[in-house]
Backbone as CSV, one residue per row, in Angstrom:
resi,resn,N_x,N_y,N_z,CA_x,CA_y,CA_z,C_x,C_y,C_z
1,MET,0.845,-1.169,0.000,0.000,0.000,0.000,0.893,1.236,0.000
2,ALA,0.894,1.968,-1.031,1.751,3.139,-1.174,1.050,4.374,-0.616
3,ALA,1.833,5.197,0.066,1.277,6.433,0.625,1.384,7.545,-0.401
4,ARG,0.332,8.275,-0.518,0.344,9.407,-1.439,0.874,10.636,-0.708
5,ASP,1.412,11.596,-1.463,1.935,12.828,-0.865,0.858,13.613,-0.137
6,SER,-0.357,13.513,-0.589,-1.441,14.271,0.045,-1.814,13.688,1.411
7,ASP,-1.393,12.452,1.704,-1.691,11.837,2.995,-0.806,12.386,4.117
8,TRP,0.316,12.960,3.755,1.263,13.461,4.744,1.042,14.949,4.969
9,ALA,1.023,15.344,6.210,0.885,16.767,6.550,1.916,17.093,7.625
10,PHE,2.585,18.185,7.448,3.570,18.602,8.438,2.876,19.242,9.631
11,ASP,3.470,19.061,10.763,2.938,19.643,11.983,3.156,21.151,11.945
12,GLU,2.123,21.902,12.172,2.234,23.362,12.148,3.119,23.868,13.285
13,PHE,3.145,23.159,14.392,3.954,23.572,15.536,5.438,23.596,15.183
14,THR,5.872,22.653,14.380,7.281,22.544,14.023,7.740,23.716,13.170
15,TYR,6.893,24.211,12.323,7.312,25.227,11.365,6.814,26.632,11.707
16,ASP,6.297,26.814,12.899,5.830,28.124,13.320,7.029,28.948,13.792
17,GLU,7.300,30.050,13.115,8.473,30.866,13.458,8.366,31.461,14.848
18,LYS,7.190,31.904,15.223,6.999,32.524,16.534,7.305,31.525,17.649
19,THR,6.869,30.294,17.477,7.116,29.258,18.475,8.604,28.943,18.572
20,ARG,9.273,28.843,17.425,10.714,28.576,17.438,11.470,29.714,18.100
21,ASP,11.062,30.949,17.827,11.723,32.097,18.445,11.523,32.097,19.957
22,LEU,10.314,31.750,20.392,10.024,31.693,21.821,10.848,30.604,22.502
23,ALA,10.929,29.443,21.876,11.728,28.350,22.436,13.204,28.728,22.467
24,GLY,13.678,29.370,21.420,15.072,29.816,21.391,15.353,30.840,22.468
25,GLN,14.412,31.749,22.694,14.582,32.765,23.737,14.636,32.115,25.116
26,LYS,13.788,31.122,25.348,13.798,30.415,26.638,15.137,29.708,26.859
27,GLU,15.667,29.089,25.825,16.959,28.415,25.942,18.068,29.416,26.239
28,LEU,18.019,30.575,25.612,19.016,31.611,25.887,18.923,32.102,27.327
29,GLU,17.712,32.233,27.841,17.535,32.653,29.231,18.103,31.608,30.189
30,LYS,17.849,30.327,29.906,18.405,29.256,30.745,19.930,29.270,30.705
31,TYR,20.481,29.458,29.516,21.931,29.475,29.357,22.538,30.674,30.071
32,GLU,21.873,31.810,29.999,22.349,33.007,30.693,22.350,32.790,32.202
33,GLN,21.297,32.170,32.726,21.223,31.883,34.160,22.325,30.905,34.571
34,PHE,22.560,29.888,33.755,23.620,28.927,34.034,24.981,29.617,34.082
35,LEU,25.259,30.470,33.107,26.543,31.172,33.075,26.707,32.096,34.276
36,LYS,25.631,32.732,34.685,25.688,33.622,35.848,26.044,32.833,37.110
37,GLU,25.358,31.715,37.330,25.625,30.892,38.511,27.034,30.302,38.470
38,TYR,27.460,29.858,37.301,28.790,29.261,37.164,29.883,30.300,37.398
39,SER,29.689,31.517,36.894,30.697,32.557,37.108,30.759,32.960,38.577
40,GLU,29.623,32.932,39.277,29.627,33.207,40.714,30.414,32.135,41.465
41,GLN,30.256,30.882,41.067,31.017,29.803,41.700,32.510,29.980,41.450
42,LEU,32.872,30.311,40.223,34.286,30.509,39.902,34.866,31.692,40.662
43,ASN,34.097,32.760,40.810,34.570,33.906,41.585,34.776,33.527,43.045
44,GLY,33.883,32.713,43.591,34.047,32.253,44.971,35.304,31.419,45.147
45,ILE,35.585,30.555,44.190,36.805,29.744,44.244,38.034,30.634,44.134
46,GLU,37.977,31.605,43.230,39.112,32.513,43.050,39.379,33.321,44.317
47,GLU,38.325,33.808,44.959,38.500,34.560,46.198,39.076,33.678,47.300
48,ALA,38.620,32.436,47.380,39.145,31.524,48.397,40.621,31.234,48.159
49,LEU,41.010,31.095,46.912,42.414,30.826,46.604,43.284,32.062,46.786
50,ASP,42.733,33.240,46.523,43.503,34.469,46.697,43.917,34.669,48.146
51,ASP,43.063,34.268,49.074,43.371,34.439,50.491,44.560,33.589,50.921
52,THR,44.724,32.427,50.338,45.782,31.516,50.769,46.942,31.443,49.795
53,LEU,46.897,32.193,48.714,47.921,32.082,47.686,49.293,32.518,48.194
54,GLY,49.339,33.587,48.957,50.620,34.103,49.422,51.091,33.510,50.738
55,ASP,50.273,32.676,51.351,50.657,32.089,52.637,51.749,31.044,52.440
56,LEU,52.774,31.145,53.247,53.836,30.147,53.236,53.698,29.272,54.468
57,TRP,54.116,28.059,54.338,54.039,27.144,55.463,55.203,27.424,56.397
58,ASP,54.901,27.690,57.645,55.920,27.976,58.653,56.131,26.707,59.476
59,PHE,57.264,26.048,59.229,57.488,24.776,59.916,57.792,24.956,61.397
60,THR,58.092,26.185,61.840,58.299,26.393,63.278,56.974,26.346,64.033
61,LEU,55.890,26.639,63.350,54.577,26.558,63.984,54.010,25.140,63.935
62,ASP,54.514,24.327,63.026,54.047,22.955,62.877,55.259,22.033,62.765
63,PRO,55.955,21.794,63.872,57.182,21.002,63.797,56.935,19.532,63.469
64,VAL,55.746,19.021,63.705,55.473,17.627,63.409,55.372,17.422,61.898
65,GLY,54.937,18.434,61.181,54.763,18.322,59.747,56.074,18.125,59.012
66,LEU,57.144,18.706,59.493,58.435,18.588,58.826,59.509,18.370,59.885
67,GLN,60.174,17.247,59.792,61.276,16.970,60.699,62.564,17.236,59.939
68,THR,63.344,18.207,60.422,64.562,18.590,59.705,65.783,17.810,60.180
69,THR,65.666,17.117,61.289,66.821,16.358,61.783,66.775,14.940,61.228
70,PRO,67.887,14.464,60.706,67.914,13.106,60.160,67.923,12.062,61.281
71,TYR,67.423,10.912,60.976,67.423,9.816,61.932,68.663,8.974,61.661
72,GLU,69.612,9.058,62.555,70.851,8.296,62.391,71.176,7.577,63.691
73,THR,71.791,6.445,63.565,72.284,5.725,64.740,73.786,5.591,64.615
74,ALA,74.458,5.814,65.702,75.917,5.729,65.660,76.410,4.447,66.260
């Protein structure tokens, strides 16, 4: 049984420009919100790292962390 071309009809929803524009706008809004939240997270990480970036480890305050004397037996 062969289908005739007149039996097929395209969905109007698929080819409606206004609907596609609305869907595209919604996706852009979601993407914008995602980028905003992600950039806030990255800024928080950067601020946390900036606070400790210049800190040096002082082994006099934590002598257990680094033992400078060798273990030797005579």
